[in-house]
N, C-alpha and C positions, 0 to 999 in steps of 0.2 A: 406404391405407398403416400401417400395423401402430404399435402402442406401441414405445418404446423399451425396452429390458430396462436393468432397475441391477441391478448386479452388486455384491453387497456384499464389499466391501474391508474385510482383517482390519488397523486398526492395530495395528502393530508397536510404532511409537515417537509419541512425544506429537506432538503437530503444530505446537508451536514449536523442536523440534527437526529434525523432518523441516523446517522454513523453512530455521531454519540451515543445514542440509545444501545446500539447493536454493542458496544463496546462496553457500553456497564453494566449489562445484561451478561456478557461474557465473561464479568470479572464475577460478576455474581455465580455462575457453575464452575468458574474454579473454586469457589469459596467450598459449593456444594462437594464438589471431588475431594477437595480438603479436609470433610467435616466425613466423607462416608469411609476417609483412610482413616480415623479416627476413628471408628465408630467397627471398625474392624478391633483396629488394638482394644477396645474397650471390651470386645467382643474374646480377646487372648488368642489373637493372632500375632503373632511375628510382624515385623514393619518387613522387610521381604516379602512374607506372602502379602498382606497387607497392600505393599506398594505393586505388586504383580496384579492383584484383582483393580485398583484403579489405572494402570496401565503405568507408573512413572517407575523411574531408577528406582535403584533403594537408596543411593545420595538424596536424592530427594525426597524423599521419605520421612530420613533422620532429619535432615533442615524441616520440614513440619513436623515434627516430635519436635524438637528441639521450641520453635517456636512457641506448637500449642503448651507447653510445659512452662514458659518465661512467660505468656504472654495470654494464655487461651485464646478465643472465639479471632480477638482484635487480630492475635498474631496471623492469620489463618487468609486473613482478607489482604492479596495482592498490595504490594508499592511500588508499582513500575512507577519512573521519575516523570517520565512519557518523554524522555529522548530529548536528544542537544538539538535546543532550539534554532531556528531554520536561521542561515545569514542571511537569506533574504527575507526585508518585512512583506507583508499583507499585499500594502501599498507596491511596493519593487516588483510582486510575482503580476500582479493586472496590471502594471505596465509593461512587463514580460508577453504575459499573455496577448497584449495589443499588438507589442512591436510582432508577434511571430503569427499574426491574421494578417498581414499585408503582404507575407508569400505564401503562395501552394504549398509548394515543402522545404524542408530543414534536415540538412546532417545535424546529430549530435554533436558535432566539431565544431559545425557556427555557430550552433546555441552558445555553445560553452563558451566560445571567440564575443558573442552578443550579451553576455551576463559580465565577464572579465572586463569590455570596454566600457558597460554602460553603468555598471553599480561599483567594479573593484571586486570581485568577487569572485574567486578559485573556486569549481563544482571538480568534481570527478564526471567521465561521461558516464558512469552509474547513477549519480545523481543526477546528474540532467535530465537521465531518460525516467527516473522516478519524478520529479517536477513536470517534466511534461506530462508524464500519466498522468498524474494528481488535473492537470489540465483538461484531462479528457481526449488528449491528442492518440494519435497509435502509434508504433511503430511499425514499418517496412523496410526490405528492401529496397534501395533504389532501382530505379532503372537504367541500364547503363544506355550513357549519352555515347554516339560516335563524331568526334569533331571533326571527322570529313564532310557531316553533313549538314548541306546547306541550309542558311536559315529561312531560304520559301518554299521548303518541300513542301507544305502543304497546300501551295497555290499550286506548284506544276503538279500535284496530282491532282487535283480540279482540273485543270487544262486536259488532263490527261482522258479523263471520263468522258 
């Protein structure tokens, strides 16, 4: 088997903008799915049958029907709140990112402690991992370090070769 070919991609818009556009279109496909559901109801199908065809639960189908009946097309547009705002500002996140660059490897616990000490914000380890992922940092299990290993091991090994 040969190596996979890597193609260069022209980055015509920033990654953040690309993400926003993807989110916008995902909302549109959500509306399309809901419109298919309503179309099936127009053709005389039951809520159960239409929900099965668009692969949602009956409960979701009834919610969509209720929204359609009360607000029409506008009722089918998802109205996600976007979630809770971050406890750290964008400037604080950038400052944190710079702090983390000063050291090669961090544990989640260490990053939690840095965030609490520097910004007075307490995050769960799960949320810290999400923040690190948003920075493009990867999670890996740390190597076990032998406490008995002398500090000058590399030099000793070079002398033995």
